[in-house]
Structures are given as C-alpha cells and as structure tokens.
N, C-alpha and C positions, 0 to 999 in steps of 0.2 A: 690858701690867700698867701701873696706879699709878705714877705718876714722885712717891712721898713712901716714906720710910722707914716698914720693918715698924717693930715696939713692939721687937724684939730689936736692929736695927741704931741706934731710937735708944737703946737703951740704951747696946750697943758706944762710938756715940759720944758718952757720955756719962762714959762708964769712961776713955775717950781723953782728952775734952776736962780729965776731972779731973788726969788723972797729966802730962799735958805743958803744960798753963798751972799748974799748979802747980811742976813740979821744971823744965820748962824752958821760961819765960819769951825775950822776946827780951834779953835782960838775959844770956842765958847763950850766945846765939852772941857776943856783944858781947866778953864774957869770955874766951871760944874766940880770938874772933880777939886779942885785944890780948893775949892771953897767948903768942897762938904755939906752943899747943897743936901736940903733934907729930901725934897723932891727929885733933885736926878734930872728935872729936865725944864724948861720957859714955858708957864702957862700962859704967858704973853704970848708969845712964838705959839702955842698951842690954839688960841686963841684967834694968833693974826692967821693960822690953817683952818680955823670953822668960818671965819668971812671970807676967806678964797674961795671956800667949798670943796674941800679937799679934806675935810672929818667926814664932812656925806657923799664921795665918790661915787660909793658902794651903794648908799641910800636910794631908794624909790622916788620922785620927785613927786609924789602926792604924800612922801613922808620927809620934806623938806629938805630931800639929797638932790643930786644931780643924775642918778641912775645909768651911772655906767659899768664899764666892765672893769676885771681885773690886769688887761692890757693898759688899761688908764690908772690903776695903781701899780701896778710895776713901772712906770714912768716917775710919779712920786715918789716911790723905795730908791729905785736907780739912781734919783737927784741926791737923796738923801744917803745914799752910802758916797754919794762922794765927799760930804765934811764929815759924815760917819755924827749928822745931827740926832743928838736922844730926844725920843718924840714918842708920841700914845701913836702914831700914823700906825704900828704893827698891831697892834694889841686890840686896839677899839676900832677905826678904820675899815680892818682887815678881817682880822680874826672875828671880832665880836658880831661885828657888821655880817659877818656869812653867811656866819652860826645863825642870827636870829630869822633872818633873810630864807635859806636854808631849810628850819627847824621849828622856827619860831611861829606859835599861832595869831591871830589877827590881835587878841588882847594885849602878846606881850611886843609883837611889833608895833604897834601903836604905842604903848607905853615907853619902847628905848631906843628905836632907832630914831624919833626926831631931835632926843636928845641924845644920841650921837652925831647927828648933822650938826648942831648948832654946836656942840663943841661942850656940852656942859656937863655929859658922863662918859668917865670913862669905864672902859672896860678891861678884862684878860681872863684867857686860858688858861686854864689847871689842868694838866693832864698829867706831863711826869713826873716820876715818884724815887726816880735813883737818877743816876747819876749820867745814863745815857737814855736815847731818844728810843724808850717801847712800848707805845701806846696800847698796844695787845696786852702789856705785864699789869694795868691797870689793878689794883688790888685794892683799892677803898674803896671801904664797903657803905653799901645805901639801902638801910633796914627798912623793910614797914614798918611802919609805925601812924598806928587812926589812918587822916585821908591821906597820910604822907608817906617822907620815907625819914630817918636818922642816920645824918653821914658821920663814918669814925674813920681817920686816914690821914694822911701830910703829902703835902702838893712837894718840889721844888722846880727851881727854874719855870718860877710863871713870870713870866716876864711884866715887865713895869706894873706886878700887884699888888705891889704895897701902894701904889694909890690909885688902885680900881674902887669905884663905887659897885661895879657889877661883875661877881667870878661867872665863867660858864666849867661849873663843873663834872671832872667827867670820875662815874663811879659804877661800881659793877653789884648790881641788884640782883646779876644772878650768873652761875658758871661759877668756872674760874681761873686766875692770871694764866692768859696766855688763850684763850676762847673770844670766840668773834662775839659770839650770842650774849647779853647776861650784862651790858655796858650804855648807860644811860647819863645823859648832859641834864646838867640845873644851875639852876639861877641863883646864886645866892650874892643876898646884897652880903655884907662882908664890914659894912660901917651901922648896922642897923641892930644893935649890941638887944635889944627884944627881943628882934625876929630870928638873929643869927645867933645866938647867946652859942661861943664852944669855939668861933674861931679865931684863931691867933695870928698874927701874920708878922714876921721877920723880914724886913728889908734886906737885900744879900745885892752889890754891889759887887757886879761880873771885873773878869782881871782888865776889860774895855771899859770901864767905869759909868757901863747901862748900868739899867737897872732889871732887876729880877727879883725873886721874896720863895722866902718858905712860907708855906702857909697848912696849918692844923689844924683837922677837925674835929673838935670831942663831942661829939651825937648830939652835932648841929640839925636842928630843924626844918624840916622843907616842909611843903603842901603840894599835892597834886597838882596847883597853877604855876609852878616852880621848873616843871620837868619841860627840856627842851625837847621836842620829837616823840618818838614813841618808848615807851619803858622798854626794857631789854633789848632795841632796838637802834641804839646812837650809834653803834660803829661805821655805821654808813654814810651818817650824819657829821661824824666825829674826820673819819676820811677826807671827805670832801675838803672840809674845814681847813686841815692839816694842808692840803697836796694846797690851797690858796696859801696858805703860808708860806708852806715851803718855794712854790712859787716868786712870792712876794720877795723873803729872803732872799733866790735867787737873784734875783732884780738888782736889788742893793749891792750884793757882792759884784755882778757887773759894774757898777756903777762907783765901787771901792776902784774893784781892778784896772779900770782906763783912769783915775785922777792918782792913784800911782804909777801906773804905768805914763803919762803924764810931767810926773813928776821927777821922775827918775829921768829920763830921755831928756830935759832940760837939764840935770844938773850935770850930767855925762856929756852934756853940751857947756858946760862950763869949768868943769875941774880938769886943774892941768895936772899932770904929772908927767915928770922926766922931759918937762918941754912942751910938753904935747897934751891936745885935750883929749880926755879919755877916752870921748864920743867916736875921736878917731880910729882906735883899735876895734882889731875888728872881730876881735872874738864879742867884743861885747854890742858888734851891732848886730851879730847874729842872733845873739843872744834876746836884743831886745828887738829885733823882728820874728821871733819866735814865738816870744809872747805876744805883739801884737795882732799875731792871724791867730793865737789859743783864744784874746780876747773878743775876738769878733767871731768866731765858730762860736763859745760859749755865749756869745749875746742873741745871735741866729737859736739856739736851741732855747733857751728864759723866750724870748718871744714866738717861738713854736708852739712852748707850752702853757703861756698867758694865753693865747688866739686859743688853742682848747682846751680850755676851763672855759672861756667867752661861751665856746660852742659847743660842750658836753660837757659838763666837771663831771660828769661820774665817768665818762669816757678817757677821763686827761692821766689820770695815774702813773701810764707810762712815759709820755709825753714830759710830765710834774721829773720823777723819778730822772731821767736822763738831763734837763736840764737844773736839780740840784746837784748831782752827782757829782757835772762837769763844770758847774760854778763853784763848786768846793776846791775841783784841784788847780783849776784855773787862778783862783783868789791865793790860794796856798802859794802857789808859782810865782803870780805877781807880788805877793811881798816880800818874800825870800830874796827873790832877784833884786826886787828895793832897795832892799839892809845892804844886800850885797856890795850892788854898784855904790851904795851910798858914803859904804866903808864905814870906820872906824865909829864913825858921826853916826850913822845910821842906829845905832844903837844904844845914845842917851836919849834919857829922859825927854833933852829941852828943843832934840830933832822931831816931827808930825810924823815919820813916817811910823815910828812906834809906834804908834795912836792906830796905826791902818792893820798893821800887823795880829796886833792885839783882838780889834773887831772881828779881822775875817777868821780867824781861830773860835773865837765864838762862835759867828755864823755859820761856820763848817758844820757846829754840834749843835744849831737850831734844827728840832723839825726833822733831826737824821742826818748824820754827815755820809761823804761819798762810800763808802762801806756799807754804811744799810740803804744807801738806795742802790747802790749796784747787787746788793744783796734783793731787794725785794723786784729790779727789773727782770733779774733771773728767772726769779720764781713765778714772773707773771710769764716769760717767758717757755716757764719749765725745763728751766735745765737743768 
C-alpha cells in the first residue's frame, strides 16, 4: 500500500486542522494551564469534536459512528500534535473505543459506543502502576467474589482518568506479575459511588500541562457483566489496544515534530546575528535538512504502522514498535534542535517552543519509550 493519504483522508486532515488550529492553538493550552482549569480541556471544544464526527471515528456506523480506521485516527492525532491540544480524543475515541470494539460483548458495545460517538461518555485506560510502561508487571489484584471480582491496587499515569465516566482497568485474576496469563480487563464506573465504592481518583497535571490521574481501588466490586473479553486471557486484547494507542501517540509526535520544525525554520530566517540571518549559516542549514529528512522517514514509518493496524491488528506489533521508537527519537531531536536554534529565548516560558519540548517528553514515555520498543522489536526478531 502506498505511504500517502487518500483523498478522503486528506479531506479529514484539512477538516481537523481547520477546527483545531482555529479553536485550540498553543495559547489555548497556556490559558488552561495558567487558569488552573479543573477539567484540563475544553468541554465545549470536545462537543464540537463530536459534532464533526471525530469522537466516533472508530465506532461502527450502526452504533452512531463513522466506521473509519486507525489511519484516520492517526490523521486527527497528528493535527492535535501540531497545537498540543489537550483533548480526551486519545483516551476515549481511540483507546476505549478500540477496547470495546475488540473485546466488548454486544451489550457492552451498545451501552457505551454510541455515547462515545456522540461525545457524552469519557473513558480512560488504566494499565501502568509504576513510573515506566510495563503492562506485564500488572499487580492489581482481582479476586473472585460471588458473581464477580473485587479489585485492589493502584494505577498511575491514567490519561484523562480524572474526568472519566468509564475506566477500563487491567487486573490480575491469576498468575504473577510478568506473566501473560492471568490478566483480565474490567469496566468500572468511577462516578457511581454505590457500585464502585472504594475508587479514589487523584488528578495529576503532567509536566506538559496535560491530564492524568492516580487511581486507587480498595476492594472495588465488579460483576461478571463488567469483564471485558475473557477472564485470564486479557493480555492479547490489552496488547492490541496498547498498540493502537502507540500508533496514535506516534502520529501525534509526527505532527508535533513538523510544527516545531516549521517554527524553527521560520525563526532562523528572521533572526540576525553578526549582521547576517542565522539561517545563512551552513551548519544550521545542515542540521535543519537532516531533521527534515528524519521527520519524513518517521512519517512513513508511522503511516505504515497505522495501515498495518487496519489490515491485521494482531500482526502489527513489529511495525508499531518501529514507529513508536522512531517517533520518540525524532521528536526528541526536533524539540532539542528547536530550542537550541531559538537560543536563550527558547528556554523561557513565554516562548511556545518549551511547551513542545515538554509534550514530547511525555509522549516519549506514553505506552513505552524508544528503548522499550527497541527491546520489544529485538525480542520479536529473536535477537
């Protein structure tokens, strides 16, 4: 398949770019941060996202969505990356929708997917428990009790977990941390104090002014209807959903890198030093050219991964690992070059380039950094 967008995908990109650049420039993120907004994103803007069909991008048409694929989701994520727009699109429209589509029963899909599509339901995936992405190290205990389970443990870095109406929680119903067997996914309503007594949510604003949460579960009761997929066999489902998230975050990093590159090139064309535009210095020209090539190669790798997810999600692991690892190194290089070429002012808070560096660092860690995915790829290839 050609590594270019179709006409329809290009139209989607233009539609998303128009809305996001108009309603959520970087100043939008700055305003939310400075005002210490309790939600951390604009619900009005999320409503506009839903009205344009973005929140239901992956939801089947018969459930109120558009029935599109992961390439299209990546297109929207790339535009989000250009302006650093804080939004529950990743957590709700990508991760939660994918989990429900792949593992949900007909009743679960009917109950939740139409609400995701119309923007009325926010959801979050609760997986990691430590400072690094290690899904197999899940230790949150899910002990059988009556017709269901009791969940006990804690989750960290739950993206948009503080506003979620629905949590998709990875728990261990068997085995030991590090083992694939014994993982199970559960649907938990954290706002229903009668049914989810024992859930404690603490919002944690990340360094990039985006949203996450720490969530504790103290003998939280869930019944059999709240199991997503099969008991003890949830790793395959979880890994597929995480790969979708990795592809989406890699797409965001492509948009972020390209925006930083564009801003930096514009700056060196205007900034004078020693009576000359600094863009005339050959050393900076070489660095900019190398970064441009790096970004374009990464764009191709990410699009290939998204196409692989659409074609065969279970077999896309290697392509996704390449894309996420490369996106991490490219974005890190882009923001470092951007700050350096902007000079001292690049380190000041009043200059937007610092926001991109902070977001790049968080995206690098989300769902595994470059080292994690290089290791995963090596293991897949039996190195």
